[in-house]
C-alpha positions as a printed NumPy array, in Angstrom:
array([[  0.012,   0.012,  -0.005],
       [  1.411,   3.378,  -1.047],
       [  0.877,   6.726,   0.443],
       [  0.09 ,   9.874,  -1.52 ],
       [  1.476,  13.308,  -0.782],
       [  0.418,  16.411,  -2.691],
       [  2.459,  19.532,  -3.231],
       [  1.028,  22.044,  -0.749],
       [  3.245,  24.991,  -1.516],
       [  6.68 ,  25.955,  -2.863],
       [  8.699,  28.878,  -1.709],
       [ 10.957,  29.609,  -4.795],
       [ 14.352,  31.172,  -4.22 ],
       [ 13.972,  30.954,  -0.437],
       [ 17.707,  31.457,  -0.15 ],
       [ 20.316,  32.828,  -2.606],
       [ 22.447,  29.605,  -2.341],
       [ 21.905,  25.919,  -1.69 ],
       [ 19.756,  25.188,   1.384],
       [ 21.731,  22.702,   3.487],
       [ 19.657,  22.311,   6.678],
       [ 16.087,  22.349,   7.983],
       [ 14.688,  22.336,  11.506],
       [ 11.126,  22.559,  12.778],
       [  9.075,  23.832,  15.668],
       [  5.317,  23.533,  16.207],
       [  4.586,  26.653,  14.148],
       [  7.564,  27.182,  11.943],
       [ 10.314,  25.744,   9.721],
       [ 13.899,  27.065,   9.91 ],
       [ 16.211,  26.848,   6.935],
       [ 19.931,  27.508,   6.587],
       [ 22.143,  27.839,   3.538],
       [ 25.483,  28.968,   2.18 ],
       [ 24.434,  32.527,   2.857],
       [ 24.745,  34.236,   6.255],
       [ 21.075,  34.201,   7.137],
       [ 18.72 ,  31.669,   8.757],
       [ 15.124,  32.09 ,   7.573],
       [ 12.051,  31.246,   9.56 ],
       [  8.802,  30.432,   7.706],
       [  5.445,  30.014,   9.486],
       [  3.755,  26.669,   8.905],
       [  0.274,  27.403,  10.24 ],
       [ -1.017,  29.183,   7.13 ],
       [ -1.132,  27.948,   3.523],
       [  1.305,  30.59 ,   2.352],
       [  4.201,  29.439,   4.618],
       [  5.243,  33.142,   4.789],
       [  8.696,  34.257,   5.854],
       [  8.292,  35.498,   9.42 ],
       [ 11.846,  36.108,  10.585],
       [ 15.381,  36.444,   9.205],
       [ 18.258,  35.846,  11.602],
       [ 21.128,  37.707,  10.034],
       [ 24.849,  37.003,  10.26 ],
       [ 24.441,  33.752,  12.136],
       [ 27.496,  32.452,  10.144],
       [ 29.187,  34.994,   7.965],
       [ 30.409,  32.327,   5.508],
       [ 27.33 ,  30.112,   5.53 ],
       [ 25.551,  27.56 ,   7.717],
       [ 25.727,  23.753,   7.103],
       [ 23.843,  22.302,  10.095],
       [ 20.788,  23.442,  12.001],
       [ 18.634,  21.846,  14.729],
       [ 15.878,  22.574,  17.234],
       [ 15.028,  20.933,  20.543],
       [ 12.01 ,  18.678,  20.565],
       [ 10.011,  21.264,  22.448],
       [ 10.893,  23.902,  19.86 ],
       [ 12.269,  26.372,  22.394],
       [ 15.99 ,  26.17 ,  21.565],
       [ 17.79 ,  26.178,  18.221],
       [ 21.477,  25.651,  17.307],
       [ 23.472,  25.995,  14.105],
       [ 27.   ,  25.411,  12.916],
       [ 28.748,  26.845,   9.978],
       [ 31.782,  28.794,   8.69 ],
       [ 32.32 ,  32.039,  10.529],
       [ 34.033,  33.833,  13.326],
       [ 32.689,  32.519,  16.59 ],
       [ 30.239,  34.902,  18.196],
       [ 30.611,  35.998,  21.804],
       [ 28.93 ,  33.516,  24.165],
       [ 28.779,  30.738,  21.552],
       [ 30.204,  27.288,  21.916],
       [ 33.888,  27.859,  21.192],
       [ 35.367,  25.045,  19.13 ],
       [ 36.271,  25.926,  15.58 ],
       [ 36.419,  22.293,  14.519],
       [ 32.723,  21.644,  15.252],
       [ 30.758,  20.268,  12.296],
       [ 27.355,  18.803,  13.135],
       [ 24.966,  19.661,  15.969],
       [ 21.919,  18.162,  17.677],
       [ 19.683,  19.077,  20.677],
       [ 17.656,  16.849,  22.924],
       [ 13.973,  17.192,  23.667],
       [ 14.099,  19.971,  26.256],
       [ 17.075,  21.777,  24.817],
       [ 19.35 ,  21.227,  27.812],
       [ 21.956,  19.159,  25.986],
       [ 23.784,  19.872,  22.735],
       [ 25.83 ,  17.224,  20.909],
       [ 28.518,  18.162,  18.414],
       [ 30.925,  16.331,  16.182],
       [ 34.329,  17.536,  15.021],
       [ 36.52 ,  17.155,  11.938],
       [ 39.07 ,  15.172,  13.989],
       [ 36.542,  12.586,  15.174],
       [ 35.642,  13.817,  18.637],
       [ 32.037,  13.783,  19.851],
       [ 31.215,  16.402,  22.527],
       [ 28.116,  16.779,  24.661],
       [ 27.395,  20.161,  26.249],
       [ 25.04 ,  21.433,  28.921],
       [ 23.843,  24.644,  27.25 ],
       [ 21.412,  25.848,  29.949],
       [ 23.843,  25.65 ,  32.817],
       [ 24.494,  29.001,  34.395],
       [ 27.163,  30.948,  32.484],
       [ 28.797,  29.596,  29.369],
       [ 27.959,  26.246,  27.797],
       [ 29.724,  23.421,  29.754],
       [ 31.208,  20.248,  28.355],
       [ 29.834,  17.223,  30.243],
       [ 31.181,  14.461,  27.967],
       [ 33.891,  14.275,  25.342],
       [ 34.341,  11.038,  23.4  ],
       [ 37.297,  10.001,  21.22 ],
       [ 36.609,   7.809,  18.196],
       [ 40.269,   7.54 ,  17.161],
       [ 41.597,   4.138,  16.168],
       [ 45.039,   5.452,  15.223],
       [ 46.749,   8.766,  15.064],
       [ 43.54 ,  10.621,  14.295],
       [ 39.829,  10.036,  14.42 ],
       [ 37.423,   9.853,  11.496],
       [ 35.531,  13.05 ,  10.564],
       [ 32.267,  13.195,  12.538],
       [ 29.861,  14.107,   9.75 ],
       [ 26.531,  13.871,  11.688],
       [ 25.1  ,  13.501,  15.186],
       [ 21.825,  12.973,  17.054],
       [ 20.693,  12.897,  20.643],
       [ 18.023,  10.681,  22.087],
       [ 15.015,  12.651,  23.323],
       [ 15.977,  12.289,  27.001],
       [ 19.581,  13.14 ,  26.283],
       [ 20.877,   9.809,  27.53 ],
       [ 22.366,   8.605,  24.258],
       [ 24.408,  10.227,  21.504],
       [ 24.756,   8.742,  18.01 ],
       [ 27.446,   9.942,  15.653],
       [ 28.156,   8.997,  12.049],
       [ 31.652,   9.207,  10.574],
       [ 33.527,   9.415,   7.306],
       [ 34.871,   5.876,   7.686],
       [ 31.317,   4.393,   7.688],
       [ 31.029,   3.71 ,  11.439],
       [ 28.242,   4.782,  13.704],
       [ 28.964,   5.179,  17.392],
       [ 26.427,   5.11 ,  20.194],
       [ 27.509,   6.602,  23.579],
       [ 25.727,   6.502,  26.957],
       [ 25.984,  10.07 ,  28.28 ],
       [ 25.145,   8.974,  31.84 ],
       [ 28.05 ,   6.543,  32.111],
       [ 30.328,   8.162,  29.541],
       [ 30.888,   4.843,  27.807],
       [ 30.637,   3.59 ,  24.272],
       [ 27.6  ,   1.353,  23.959],
       [ 27.79 ,   0.244,  20.301],
       [ 30.038,   0.678,  17.313],
       [ 27.734,  -0.098,  14.452],
       [ 28.931,  -1.338,  11.066],
       [ 26.93 ,  -2.282,   7.973],
       [ 27.676,   0.753,   5.867],
       [ 31.147,   0.862,   4.424],
       [ 31.053,   4.47 ,   3.188],
       [ 30.752,   7.859,   4.822],
       [ 27.715,   8.415,   7.045],
       [ 25.994,  11.791,   6.419],
       [ 22.867,  11.473,   8.571],
       [ 21.797,   9.689,  11.764],
       [ 18.465,   9.922,  13.502],
       [ 16.889,   8.309,  16.629],
       [ 13.295,   7.2  ,  16.323],
       [ 10.68 ,   8.524,  18.749],
       [ 11.38 ,   6.615,  21.966],
       [ 14.949,   5.916,  20.751],
       [ 14.234,   2.214,  20.072],
       [ 15.675,   2.439,  16.522],
       [ 18.417,   4.453,  14.763],
       [ 18.472,   5.235,  11.088],
       [ 21.861,   5.941,   9.428],
       [ 22.653,   6.716,   5.802],
       [ 25.204,   8.305,   3.557],
       [ 27.403,   7.651,   0.504],
       [ 26.408,   3.999,   0.16 ],
       [ 22.924,   5.186,  -0.984],
       [ 21.421,   2.787,   1.614],
       [ 19.516,   3.591,   4.8  ],
       [ 20.492,   1.196,   7.61 ],
       [ 18.131,   0.54 ,  10.534],
       [ 19.521,  -0.526,  13.897],
       [ 17.875,  -1.876,  16.984],
       [ 19.175,   0.134,  19.935],
       [ 18.687,  -2.48 ,  22.692],
       [ 21.217,  -4.829,  21.163],
       [ 22.919,  -2.739,  18.543],
       [ 21.618,  -5.125,  15.841],
       [ 21.535,  -4.146,  12.21 ],
       [ 17.92 ,  -5.094,  11.392],
       [ 17.28 ,  -3.808,   7.864],
       [ 18.504,  -1.868,   4.81 ],
       [ 16.175,   0.449,   2.929],
       [ 17.272,   0.683,  -0.717],
       [ 15.934,   2.791,  -3.558],
       [ 18.011,   5.965,  -3.727],
       [ 20.637,   6.006,  -6.504],
       [ 23.04 ,   8.478,  -4.901],
       [ 24.263,   9.676,  -1.531],
       [ 21.529,   9.925,   1.101],
       [ 21.93 ,  13.295,   2.794],
       [ 19.083,  13.513,   5.312],
       [ 16.569,  11.291,   7.183],
       [ 13.847,  12.15 ,   9.653],
       [ 11.234,  10.116,  11.545],
       [  7.614,  11.119,  11.711],
       [  5.974,  11.688,  15.131],
       [  4.745,   8.11 ,  15.478],
       [  7.881,   6.407,  14.259],
       [  5.94 ,   4.52 ,  11.649],
       [  7.511,   6.323,   8.699],
       [ 10.917,   7.585,   7.777],
       [ 11.569,  10.454,   5.382],
       [ 14.749,  10.579,   3.328],
       [ 16.401,  12.986,   0.835],
       [ 19.348,  12.347,  -1.482],
       [ 21.712,  13.62 ,  -4.119],
       [ 19.498,  11.924,  -6.738],
       [ 16.941,  14.76 ,  -6.287],
       [ 14.373,  12.468,  -4.712],
       [ 12.567,  12.514,  -1.366],
       [ 11.118,   9.177,  -0.188],
       [  8.79 ,   8.057,   2.548],
       [  9.448,   4.591,   3.975],
       [  7.206,   2.227,   5.968],
       [  9.239,   1.02 ,   8.888],
       [  7.004,  -1.961,   9.537],
       [  7.085,  -3.181,   5.914],
       [ 10.649,  -1.909,   5.107],
       [  9.534,  -0.516,   1.773],
       [  9.234,   2.865,   0.1  ],
       [  5.616,   4.063,  -0.006],
       [  6.006,   7.471,  -1.652],
       [  8.585,   9.195,  -3.847],
       [  8.75 ,  12.835,  -4.898],
       [ 11.263,  14.029,  -7.537],
       [ 10.367,  17.54 ,  -8.601],
       [ 14.04 ,  18.459,  -9.093],
       [ 17.049,  16.819, -10.574],
       [ 19.257,  18.731,  -8.156],
       [ 20.469,  17.385,  -4.847],
       [ 18.05 ,  17.345,  -1.928],
       [ 20.173,  18.335,   1.022],
       [ 17.537,  18.365,   3.77 ],
       [ 14.155,  16.816,   4.589],
       [ 11.966,  17.419,   7.66 ],
       [  8.536,  16.329,   8.905],
       [  6.434,  19.116,  10.354],
       [  4.951,  18.335,  13.798],
       [  1.546,  16.823,  13.192],
       [ -1.242,  19.194,  14.34 ],
       [ -4.22 ,  17.878,  12.336],
       [ -5.317,  14.783,  10.456],
       [ -2.754,  14.902,   7.68 ],
       [  1.002,  14.955,   7.803],
       [  3.28 ,  17.553,   6.14 ],
       [  6.886,  17.463,   5.246],
       [  9.399,  19.882,   3.724],
       [ 12.338,  19.366,   1.33 ],
       [ 15.194,  21.736,   0.361],
       [ 18.44 ,  21.614,  -1.476],
       [ 20.358,  22.842,  -4.451],
       [ 17.281,  24.299,  -6.169],
       [ 17.216,  26.938,  -3.352],
       [ 13.485,  26.408,  -2.744],
       [ 11.384,  25.041,   0.104],
       [  8.846,  22.485,  -1.066],
       [  6.03 ,  21.525,   1.247],
       [  3.99 ,  18.278,   0.809],
       [  0.708,  17.352,   2.402],
       [ -0.63 ,  13.818,   2.902],
       [ -3.641,  13.369,   0.621],
       [ -6.996,  13.158,   2.415],
       [ -7.983,   9.532,   2.849],
       [ -4.492,   8.317,   2.034]])
């Protein structure tokens, strides 16, 4: 059984360069690009109007963006001088926040994974720092995610390994293999029972978090998978790839149930919008510099 999604709206030329990252709150979608501004579009009206522009967040562009699960905290990483009061580590690459926005996880180019308490009084405070080095240097940490409660950190690396750390104990829980090429995106399911990981192998790997077992591969993209995101119930996974396609996958059946390919340019980011009514919405963005919104068809 397939699912049908209809194009709800497209914001053409939403940024002047490629859009690399998306993040969502209950009432808005945030987008970041190679320009120095983060844009905020409202998602409660059919026009998805631009409501705010956050200027000079990164003077040379932003490549990662995230929000806490409750939508109260946002974080970004990019190329720029480090603003006063920001997390001060110039090697930081990817970022992720937990549900209440207390903890921020970051990866670095030299393979470290760092967890910060960002609501502690004063400056952000490092609470865990993990080394993934197996030799003289670690493998580039290309992506990261935090479990909703902040207990676990997942990081994906250029060498194709996914690491799971327990932030309470400070120990490595799992070193997950199964994908031999660079990992560009990792995402915990709601409840953190599963982890999705994908990248240059053009395959989405699903792992069971209790035992670290590789339980399935989702295949169908023909190029690097750049972004994955779980829907609110954990029943479906959304993916975007360099092949210009966005796909919706049934986790129970392990099959693709919807594909959208309105562009032949890379899709850099995909994001479900928090479900507020009967039908689900998701957003895609990438090298076409537009935001495309899709709505689940009534009765689908």
